[in-house]
N, CA, C and O of each residue as an XYZ file, in Angstrom:
600
protein
N       0.851     -1.186      0.000
C       0.000      0.000      0.000
C       0.890      1.241      0.000
O       1.897      1.279      0.706
N       0.534      2.236     -0.771
C       1.248      3.505     -0.836
C       1.205      4.170      0.545
O       0.122      4.296      1.116
N       2.351      4.601      1.101
C       2.346      5.209      2.435
C       1.529      6.498      2.505
O       1.156      6.919      3.601
N       1.241      7.135      1.373
C       0.434      8.348      1.358
C      -1.063      8.060      1.309
O      -1.872      8.953      1.565
N      -1.442      6.825      0.982
C      -2.855      6.455      0.890
C      -3.408      6.205      2.284
O      -2.686      5.743      3.167
N      -4.697      6.512      2.487
C      -5.288      6.221      3.787
C      -5.404      4.715      4.014
O      -5.449      3.936      3.062
N      -5.452      4.318      5.275
C      -5.662      2.911      5.619
C      -7.020      2.472      5.085
O      -7.899      3.312      4.893
N      -7.214      1.158      4.836
C      -8.527      0.686      4.369
C      -9.634      1.144      5.306
O      -9.466      1.154      6.525
N     -10.757      1.520      4.730
C     -11.872      2.032      5.510
C     -13.142      1.977      4.673
O     -13.109      1.577      3.510
N     -14.244      2.374      5.257
C     -15.519      2.426      4.552
C     -15.665      3.818      3.938
O     -15.445      4.822      4.616
N     -16.034      3.882      2.664
C     -16.254      5.141      1.971
C     -17.724      5.228      1.549
O     -18.093      4.648      0.528
N     -18.566      5.926      2.295
C     -19.932      6.138      1.821
C     -19.888      6.895      0.492
O     -19.029      7.754      0.286
N     -20.823      6.569     -0.409
C     -20.848      7.216     -1.716
C     -22.226      7.783     -2.014
O     -23.236      7.256     -1.547
N     -22.265      8.854     -2.788
C     -23.530      9.456     -3.162
C     -23.427     10.042     -4.557
O     -22.334     10.288     -5.068
N     -24.586     10.260     -5.163
C     -24.692     10.882     -6.477
C     -25.387     12.231     -6.312
O     -26.154     12.443     -5.372
N     -25.104     13.133     -7.241
C     -25.659     14.482     -7.149
C     -26.083     14.978     -8.529
O     -25.462     14.642     -9.538
N     -27.139     15.774     -8.561
C     -27.531     16.409     -9.820
C     -26.571     17.550    -10.143
O     -26.332     17.840    -11.315
N     -26.023     18.196     -9.125
C     -25.013     19.251     -9.290
C     -23.833     18.894     -8.383
O     -23.680     19.457     -7.299
N     -23.007     17.959     -8.837
C     -21.900     17.457     -8.015
C     -20.908     18.559     -7.657
O     -20.460     18.628     -6.512
N     -20.561     19.407     -8.594
C     -19.597     20.481     -8.285
C     -20.172     21.436     -7.241
O     -19.459     21.883     -6.343
N     -21.461     21.744     -7.363
C     -22.116     22.595     -6.367
C     -22.158     21.927     -5.009
O     -21.951     22.579     -3.986
N     -22.426     20.623     -4.991
C     -22.468     19.894     -3.731
C     -21.089     19.867     -3.076
O     -20.981     20.027     -1.861
N     -20.047     19.669     -3.858
C     -18.683     19.694     -3.312
C     -18.415     21.048     -2.657
O     -17.905     21.107     -1.539
N     -18.756     22.127     -3.346
C     -18.549     23.472     -2.777
C     -19.338     23.638     -1.481
O     -18.819     24.174     -0.502
N     -20.597     23.179     -1.472
C     -21.430     23.308     -0.274
C     -20.848     22.512      0.891
O     -20.732     23.037      1.998
N     -20.481     21.254      0.657
C     -19.961     20.415      1.738
C     -18.668     20.977      2.314
O     -18.409     20.832      3.509
N     -17.857     21.613      1.482
C     -16.634     22.250      1.972
C     -16.963     23.505      2.787
O     -16.428     23.693      3.879
N     -17.831     24.352      2.265
C     -18.151     25.608      2.944
C     -18.964     25.404      4.215
O     -18.663     26.006      5.246
N     -19.987     24.562      4.151
C     -20.902     24.418      5.286
C     -20.372     23.509      6.381
O     -20.569     23.783      7.565
N     -19.703     22.430      5.998
C     -19.320     21.432      6.988
C     -17.814     21.257      7.157
O     -17.375     20.676      8.149
N     -17.019     21.744      6.216
C     -15.574     21.629      6.343
C     -14.941     20.420      5.686
O     -13.774     20.121      5.938
N     -15.703     19.710      4.836
C     -15.077     18.622      4.086
C     -13.990     19.222      3.199
O     -14.089     20.378      2.787
N     -12.957     18.440      2.906
C     -11.852     18.910      2.071
C     -11.812     18.095      0.788
O     -11.734     16.867      0.826
N     -11.866     18.785     -0.352
C     -11.793     18.103     -1.639
C     -10.372     17.568     -1.830
O      -9.401     18.324     -1.794
N     -10.270     16.263     -2.032
C      -8.975     15.621     -2.235
C      -8.719     15.443     -3.724
O      -7.660     15.819     -4.226
N      -9.684     14.872     -4.426
C      -9.595     14.713     -5.881
C     -10.980     14.894     -6.476
O     -11.998     14.676     -5.819
N     -10.989     15.300     -7.737
C     -12.234     15.407     -8.492
C     -11.887     15.185     -9.955
O     -11.086     15.922    -10.530
N     -12.496     14.162    -10.557
C     -12.250     13.836    -11.949
C     -13.510     14.092    -12.750
O     -14.614     13.812    -12.284
N     -13.355     14.613    -13.933
C     -14.481     14.880    -14.809
C     -14.251     16.165    -15.570
O     -13.308     16.907    -15.293
N     -15.117     16.422    -16.528
C     -15.017     17.606    -17.379
C     -16.217     18.514    -17.145
O     -17.343     18.038    -17.002
N     -15.977     19.814    -17.106
C     -17.059     20.781    -16.952
C     -17.849     20.529    -15.675
O     -17.274     20.390    -14.596
N     -19.175     20.471    -15.809
C     -20.035     20.243    -14.654
C     -20.124     18.778    -14.255
O     -20.628     18.461    -13.177
N     -19.638     17.873    -15.116
C     -19.727     16.437    -14.847
C     -18.574     15.979    -13.955
O     -17.408     16.255    -14.241
N     -18.913     15.274    -12.871
C     -17.915     14.696    -11.970
C     -18.057     13.184    -12.040
O     -19.073     12.628    -11.623
N     -17.038     12.523    -12.566
C     -17.085     11.061    -12.617
C     -16.738     10.464    -11.259
O     -17.270      9.416    -10.891
N     -15.853     11.115    -10.512
C     -15.446     10.623     -9.190
C     -14.806     11.767     -8.425
O     -13.956     12.483     -8.954
N     -15.221     11.934     -7.171
C     -14.589     12.906     -6.274
C     -14.467     12.274     -4.896
O     -15.298     11.461     -4.492
N     -13.428     12.657     -4.193
C     -13.224     12.222     -2.810
C     -13.120     13.467     -1.940
O     -12.358     14.391     -2.223
N     -13.907     13.460     -0.877
C     -13.881     14.546      0.092
C     -13.464     13.964      1.434
O     -14.089     13.026      1.928
N     -12.414     14.514      2.022
C     -11.931     14.035      3.317
C     -12.643     14.776      4.441
O     -12.895     15.978      4.349
N     -12.962     14.043      5.498
C     -13.472     14.652      6.716
C     -12.241     14.910      7.575
O     -11.504     13.969      7.871
N     -11.992     16.158      7.988
C     -10.755     16.481      8.700
C     -10.507     15.655      9.967
O      -9.362     15.504     10.395
N     -11.564     15.129     10.558
C     -11.413     14.343     11.781
C     -11.299     12.852     11.498
O     -11.272     12.049     12.430
N     -11.232     12.467     10.221
C     -11.056     11.068      9.828
C     -12.141     10.581      8.902
O     -13.315     10.897      9.096
N     -11.759      9.808      7.886
C     -12.719      9.249      6.939
C     -13.052     10.233      5.840
O     -12.336     11.212      5.631
N     -14.132      9.971      5.145
C     -14.545     10.837      4.057
C     -15.675     10.220      3.265
O     -16.191      9.161      3.621
N     -16.055     10.882      2.193
C     -17.101     10.399      1.301
C     -16.606     10.489     -0.139
O     -15.702     11.263     -0.454
N     -17.209      9.693     -0.995
C     -16.974      9.779     -2.431
C     -18.291     10.194     -3.072
O     -19.366      9.850     -2.579
N     -18.202     10.934     -4.172
C     -19.425     11.320     -4.851
C     -19.151     11.530     -6.329
O     -18.005     11.639     -6.765
N     -20.229     11.582     -7.079
C     -20.145     11.832     -8.512
C     -21.473     12.321     -9.033
O     -22.485     12.307     -8.332
N     -21.451     12.748    -10.265
C     -22.667     13.225    -10.917
C     -23.613     12.057    -11.175
O     -23.178     10.940    -11.454
N     -24.910     12.331    -11.076
C     -25.911     11.324    -11.426
C     -25.765     11.008    -12.901
O     -25.541     11.906    -13.712
N     -25.890      9.734    -13.256
C     -25.716      9.314    -14.640
C     -26.305      7.938    -14.834
O     -26.635      7.240    -13.875
N     -26.429      7.562    -16.082
C     -26.882      6.213    -16.390
C     -25.755      5.233    -16.111
O     -24.578      5.573    -16.226
N     -26.122      4.026    -15.747
C     -25.128      2.983    -15.561
C     -24.658      2.521    -16.941
O     -25.323      2.813    -17.936
N     -23.541      1.816    -17.029
C     -23.081      1.331    -18.334
C     -24.127      0.479    -19.053
O     -24.123      0.407    -20.282
N     -25.015     -0.162    -18.307
C     -26.054     -0.998    -18.912
C     -27.231     -0.165    -19.407
O     -28.163     -0.717    -19.991
N     -27.213      1.152    -19.188
C     -28.265      2.025    -19.679
C     -29.329      2.374    -18.661
O     -30.181      3.215    -18.946
N     -29.317      1.762    -17.482
C     -30.296      2.074    -16.448
C     -29.761      3.108    -15.472
O     -28.579      3.451    -15.503
N     -30.623      3.597    -14.617
C     -30.203      4.530    -13.581
C     -29.589      3.739    -12.436
O     -29.974      2.599    -12.180
N     -28.641      4.345    -11.758
C     -28.008      3.740    -10.597
C     -28.925      3.990     -9.394
O     -28.620      4.834     -8.552
N     -30.021      3.281     -9.310
C     -31.092      3.550     -8.350
C     -30.653      3.584     -6.893
O     -31.150      4.436     -6.157
N     -29.758      2.721     -6.423
C     -29.428      2.793     -5.000
C     -28.756      4.103     -4.592
O     -28.772      4.455     -3.412
N     -28.174      4.822     -5.529
C     -27.446      6.035     -5.187
C     -28.045      7.275     -5.839
O     -27.315      8.218     -6.144
N     -29.350      7.294     -6.057
C     -29.932      8.453     -6.728
C     -29.814      9.698     -5.836
O     -29.820      9.579     -4.611
N     -29.708     10.870     -6.428
C     -29.515     12.099     -5.675
C     -30.585     12.312     -4.605
O     -31.763     12.019     -4.810
N     -30.144     12.825     -3.470
C     -31.050     13.175     -2.385
C     -31.455     12.033     -1.480
O     -32.312     12.223     -0.618
N     -30.867     10.837     -1.640
C     -31.270      9.689     -0.828
C     -30.207      9.276      0.184
O     -30.370      8.264      0.866
N     -29.144     10.025      0.292
C     -28.021      9.678      1.162
C     -28.231     10.238      2.565
O     -28.808     11.312      2.732
N     -27.763      9.511      3.561
C     -27.729     10.006      4.936
C     -26.462      9.463      5.596
O     -26.057      8.330      5.337
N     -25.843     10.272      6.442
C     -24.627      9.847      7.132
C     -24.560     10.479      8.504
O     -25.030     11.597      8.715
N     -23.967      9.746      9.438
C     -23.626     10.299     10.748
C     -22.127     10.553     10.730
O     -21.346      9.651     10.425
N     -21.721     11.771     11.056
C     -20.324     12.177     11.003
C     -19.894     12.606     12.400
O     -20.508     13.479     13.013
N     -18.840     11.984     12.890
C     -18.349     12.290     14.235
C     -17.523     13.572     14.195
O     -16.663     13.751     13.333
N     -17.804     14.448     15.139
C     -17.052     15.693     15.280
C     -16.817     15.990     16.752
O     -17.678     15.724     17.591
N     -15.658     16.536     17.063
C     -15.330     16.893     18.442
C     -16.008     18.191     18.860
O     -16.146     18.452     20.055
N     -16.436     19.013     17.899
C     -16.994     20.330     18.229
C     -18.271     20.604     17.431
O     -18.252     21.384     16.479
N     -19.380     19.967     17.816
C     -20.615     20.169     17.063
C     -21.142     21.603     17.132
O     -21.801     22.059     16.197
N     -20.866     22.311     18.207
C     -21.347     23.696     18.306
C     -20.677     24.585     17.258
O     -21.345     25.382     16.600
N     -19.375     24.452     17.106
C     -18.649     25.224     16.100
C     -19.116     24.838     14.693
O     -19.326     25.698     13.838
N     -19.274     23.544     14.474
C     -19.705     23.061     13.171
C     -21.123     23.534     12.856
O     -21.408     23.914     11.720
N     -22.004     23.515     13.837
C     -23.370     24.007     13.664
C     -23.351     25.475     13.247
O     -24.062     25.865     12.321
N     -22.543     26.290     13.925
C     -22.449     27.713     13.588
C     -21.936     27.890     12.157
O     -22.427     28.749     11.425
N     -20.962     27.091     11.763
C     -20.424     27.159     10.398
C     -21.506     26.798      9.385
O     -21.666     27.478      8.372
N     -22.247     25.725      9.663
C     -23.299     25.280      8.754
C     -24.380     26.344      8.597
O     -24.828     26.615      7.483
N     -24.796     26.939      9.694
C     -25.820     27.991      9.642
C     -25.301     29.179      8.840
O     -26.021     29.718      8.000
N     -24.059     29.593      9.088
C     -23.476     30.733      8.371
C     -23.393     30.476      6.871
O     -23.493     31.410      6.075
N     -23.209     29.211      6.480
C     -23.124     28.855      5.057
C     -24.492     28.628      4.427
O     -24.578     28.336      3.234
N     -25.560     28.756      5.205
C     -26.907     28.613      4.663
C     -27.464     27.209      4.672
O     -28.457     26.938      3.997
N     -26.843     26.299      5.429
C     -27.371     24.935      5.511
C     -28.738     24.949      6.188
O     -28.982     25.729      7.108
N     -29.616     24.081      5.723
C     -30.940     23.948      6.344
C     -30.807     22.974      7.508
O     -30.609     21.776      7.305
N     -30.915     23.491      8.722
C     -30.809     22.665      9.924
C     -32.128     21.921     10.095
O     -33.190     22.540     10.167
N     -32.060     20.600     10.159
C     -33.270     19.784     10.278
C     -33.506     19.301     11.708
O     -34.637     18.979     12.072
N     -32.460     19.249     12.512
C     -32.569     18.933     13.936
C     -31.621     19.857     14.679
O     -30.422     19.873     14.402
N     -32.147     20.621     15.616
C     -31.340     21.576     16.372
C     -30.302     20.856     17.240
O     -30.430     19.664     17.519
N     -29.291     21.589     17.653
C     -28.306     21.037     18.587
C     -29.024     20.521     19.826
O     -29.901     21.190     20.372
N     -28.645     19.331     20.262
C     -29.274     18.755     21.441
C     -28.363     17.693     22.048
O     -27.439     17.201     21.401
N     -28.640     17.354     23.289
C     -27.940     16.277     23.988
C     -28.778     15.011     23.818
O     -29.994     15.040     24.002
N     -28.136     13.912     23.471
C     -28.857     12.652     23.321
C     -28.866     11.891     24.641
O     -28.127     12.225     25.567
N     -29.704     10.870     24.717
C     -29.751     10.059     25.934
C     -28.549      9.127     26.052
O     -28.377      8.484     27.087
N     -27.713      9.038     25.017
C     -26.508      8.207     25.076
C     -25.240      9.059     25.182
O     -24.138      8.562     24.952
N     -25.394     10.356     25.534
C     -24.255     11.200     25.852
C     -23.613     11.950     24.705
O     -22.507     12.469     24.858
N     -24.270     12.022     23.564
C     -23.713     12.741     22.419
C     -24.355     14.114     22.311
O     -25.476     14.322     22.775
N     -23.654     15.031     21.709
C     -24.220     16.333     21.356
C     -24.335     16.335     19.835
O     -23.327     16.232     19.137
N     -25.548     16.450     19.323
C     -25.834     16.242     17.902
C     -26.632     17.387     17.289
O     -27.271     18.172     17.990
N     -26.577     17.458     15.963
C     -27.512     18.244     15.158
C     -27.569     17.603     13.784
O     -26.747     16.748     13.455
N     -28.531     18.012     12.989
C     -28.655     17.471     11.633
C     -28.951     18.605     10.667
O     -29.548     19.621     11.025
N     -28.509     18.397      9.417
C     -28.733     19.389      8.368
C     -28.960     18.665      7.046
O     -28.536     17.523      6.868
N     -29.634     19.346      6.126
C     -29.831     18.823      4.775
C     -28.988     19.654      3.819
O     -28.854     20.866      3.985
N     -28.423     18.990      2.818
C     -27.665     19.717      1.806
C     -28.606     20.116      0.669
O     -29.767     19.708      0.672
N     -28.137     20.903     -0.300
C     -29.021     21.351     -1.379
C     -29.607     20.227     -2.232
O     -30.619     20.435     -2.902
N     -28.994     19.043     -2.223
C     -29.499     17.902     -2.990
C     -30.598     17.158     -2.232
O     -31.306     16.334     -2.811
N     -30.743     17.452     -0.920
C     -31.730     16.758     -0.093
C     -31.155     15.631      0.747
O     -31.910     14.921      1.413
N     -29.846     15.447      0.735
C     -29.208     14.438      1.578
C     -29.223     14.913      3.021
O     -29.250     16.116      3.281
N     -29.204     13.979      3.954
C     -29.254     14.316      5.374
C     -27.934     13.984      6.047
O     -27.422     12.871      5.929
N     -27.396     14.960      6.750
C     -26.113     14.853      7.444
C     -26.370     15.035      8.934
O     -26.932     16.044      9.361
N     -25.957     14.061      9.705
C     -26.089     14.097     11.155
C     -24.682     14.229     11.721
O     -23.788     13.468     11.348
N     -24.481     15.181     12.611
C     -23.171     15.427     13.196
C     -23.274     15.326     14.702
O     -24.242     15.800     15.295
N     -22.277     14.708     15.329
C     -22.298     14.605     16.770
C     -21.010     14.050     17.338
O     -20.088     13.683     16.610
N     -20.974     14.001     18.633
C     -19.759     13.583     19.347
C     -19.690     12.084     19.595
O     -18.662     11.593     20.062
N     -20.753     11.342     19.296
C     -20.775      9.902     19.562
C     -19.865      9.160     18.585
O     -20.137      9.145     17.384
N     -18.778      8.539     19.085
C     -17.840      7.854     18.179
C     -18.189      6.405     17.894
O     -17.450      5.726     17.181
N     -19.283      5.921     18.426
C     -19.633      4.510     18.279
C     -19.273      3.745     19.541
O     -18.478      4.204     20.361
N     -19.866      2.584     19.677
C     -19.616      1.733     20.845
C     -18.235      1.085     20.730
O     -17.714      0.940     19.624
N     -17.643      0.699     21.846
C     -16.355     -0.009     21.793
C     -16.474     -1.261     20.930
O     -17.499     -1.942     20.953
N     -15.443     -1.554     20.185
C     -15.427     -2.685     19.266
C     -14.894     -3.925     19.952
O     -14.007     -3.836     20.801
N     -15.432     -5.092     19.589
C     -14.848     -6.328     20.092
C     -13.477     -6.525     19.441
O     -13.201     -5.966     18.380
N     -12.638     -7.309     20.073
C     -11.317     -7.580     19.504
C     -11.484     -8.279     18.156
O     -12.338     -9.153     18.007
N     -10.669     -7.891     17.178
C     -10.699     -8.501     15.853
C     -10.015     -9.853     15.900
O      -9.086    -10.042     16.687
N     -10.449    -10.801     15.078
C      -9.746    -12.083     14.988
C      -8.285    -11.856     14.598
O      -7.968    -10.852     13.960
N      -7.405    -12.764     14.968
C      -5.967    -12.610     14.758
C      -5.610    -12.205     13.333
O      -4.876    -11.233     13.156
N      -6.089    -12.898     12.321
C      -5.735    -12.591     10.935
C      -6.156    -11.197     10.515
O      -5.452    -10.553      9.737
N      -7.298    -10.710     11.015
C      -7.791     -9.399     10.663
C      -6.912     -8.328     11.293
O      -6.618     -7.315     10.659
N      -6.488     -8.546     12.548
C      -5.614     -7.574     13.213
C      -4.294     -7.417     12.468
O      -3.738     -6.319     12.423
N      -3.789     -8.493     11.887
C      -2.507     -8.461     11.197
C      -2.632     -7.940      9.764
O      -1.631     -7.842      9.054
N      -3.838     -7.608      9.338
C      -4.035     -7.131      7.980
C      -4.436     -8.212      7.002
O      -4.759     -7.921      5.850
N      -4.420     -9.456      7.445
C      -4.843    -10.560      6.584
C      -6.344    -10.745      6.743
O      -6.890    -10.446      7.805
N      -7.017    -11.230      5.714
C      -8.460    -11.475      5.851
C      -8.748    -12.504      6.936
O      -7.980    -13.445      7.138
N      -9.867    -12.310      7.631
C     -10.281    -13.277      8.648
C     -10.763    -14.565      8.013
O     -11.056    -14.604      6.818
N     -10.842    -15.590      8.790
C     -11.305    -16.876      8.280
C     -12.657    -17.195      8.848
O     -13.224    -18.243      8.538
C-alpha cells in the first residue's frame, strides 16, 4: 500500500444532480476537504472529500449505468450519514453561516452525544455529533494483522 494512501476504511458514496455545487457546499458548510475530483465541466465522474477528523465520502454526478439504467441505489437526495465531530457547536455555527438547512437543532442525546442534523441542497441528510460509536470487540488474529479473517 502507498504510504500516502489512507488505511482501508468504509467510503460512503452518493450521487448528485449538481456534483460540483455539492462539493462546494460540503466544503463551505461542513468543512469537508476536496482531495480529488475527476471529470469535465459540470460532470464529476469521481470525487473524494476528506473529513478532517477522519474518513470521508466519495461522490459523482448522477448518470446512467453502463447498462443504460439509472443507478437507483445512489440516486440524488437519498443519502444520509452520521459524522463524528469533536466540536458540534462550532460546526453548527459554520453550517448555519453557510446557509445549511438545519433539520434537527443542537441537542444532547440520551446516550451522551451532542448532535444536530442538516440537509444539503441535494436533499441528503447529514447528522453530526460527538458519539464515536460503541467499543469494538477484539478482531480475529488474521484481521488484526491485515490478513483477511477466516
